[in-house]
C-alpha positions as CSV (number, residue, x, y, z in Angstrom):
1,M,112.1,84.9,134.2
2,S,115.6,86.3,134.4
3,R,117.3,88.3,131.8
4,D,120.8,86.9,132.9
5,N,120.4,83.6,130.5
6,G,118.8,85.4,127.7
7,V,115.0,84.4,128.0
8,L,112.4,86.5,128.5
9,S,108.8,86.6,129.2
10,R,106.2,88.0,127.2
11,Q,106.0,91.1,129.5
12,Q,109.7,91.6,129.6
13,A,110.2,91.1,125.6
14,A,107.2,93.5,125.2
15,D,109.1,96.0,127.4
16,Y,112.3,95.7,125.7
17,L,110.7,96.2,122.2
18,T,108.7,99.0,123.7
19,L,105.7,97.5,122.4
20,S,102.5,96.2,124.0
21,V,101.9,92.8,124.9
22,R,99.2,92.3,122.5
23,T,101.4,93.8,119.5
24,L,104.2,91.3,120.7
25,D,101.8,88.4,120.1
26,K,100.6,89.3,117.1
27,L,104.2,89.8,115.8
28,A,104.7,86.4,117.3
29,Q,101.8,84.7,115.6
30,E,102.7,86.4,112.1
31,G,106.0,84.6,112.4
32,E,108.1,88.0,112.8
33,I,109.3,87.1,116.3
34,P,110.2,83.5,116.9
35,Y,108.9,82.2,120.6
36,S,109.3,79.1,122.4
37,K,106.3,77.5,124.6
38,L,107.0,76.1,128.1
39,G,104.5,73.4,128.8
40,N,101.3,72.1,127.5
41,G,97.6,73.7,127.8
42,I,96.3,76.6,129.4
43,R,99.3,76.9,132.1
44,S,102.0,77.2,129.2
45,R,104.0,80.1,129.2
46,V,105.5,81.8,126.0
47,V,109.4,83.3,126.3
48,Y,111.5,85.1,124.0
49,Q,115.1,84.8,123.4
50,R,117.0,88.2,123.6
51,K,118.9,87.4,120.2
52,D,115.9,87.0,118.6
53,L,114.4,90.3,119.4
54,D,117.6,91.9,118.6
55,A,117.5,90.2,115.6
56,Y,114.2,91.7,114.7
57,I,115.2,95.3,115.9
58,E,117.8,94.9,113.3
59,R,115.5,93.9,110.7
60,K,113.1,96.9,111.2
61,R,116.0,99.5,111.6
62,I,115.7,102.3,108.9
63,D,118.7,103.5,107.1
64,P,117.9,107.4,107.4
65,K,119.8,107.6,104.0
66,H,117.4,104.9,102.3
67,V,114.6,107.0,103.6
68,A,115.8,110.3,101.9
69,R,116.6,108.5,98.6
70,K,113.1,106.8,98.4
71,I,111.6,110.5,99.3
72,L,113.5,112.2,96.6
73,E,112.7,109.3,94.1
74,G,109.3,110.2,94.9
75,A,108.5,106.5,95.9
């Protein structure tokens, strides 16, 4: 799979997010990261869109000011 078209294989997506493939699969099954299956059955391939991975990164990004405020509030 080429990154040029924004489609990444499981391994490429895991590398992009600096996760293991196993963790990526878990996040996909939990609905945290959208994926597509190409083909049917055992030989089907799972692929990810780079824009979906970027959206996941943005959702998980933590604002340091928010963390500091929570610490000061005792939460």
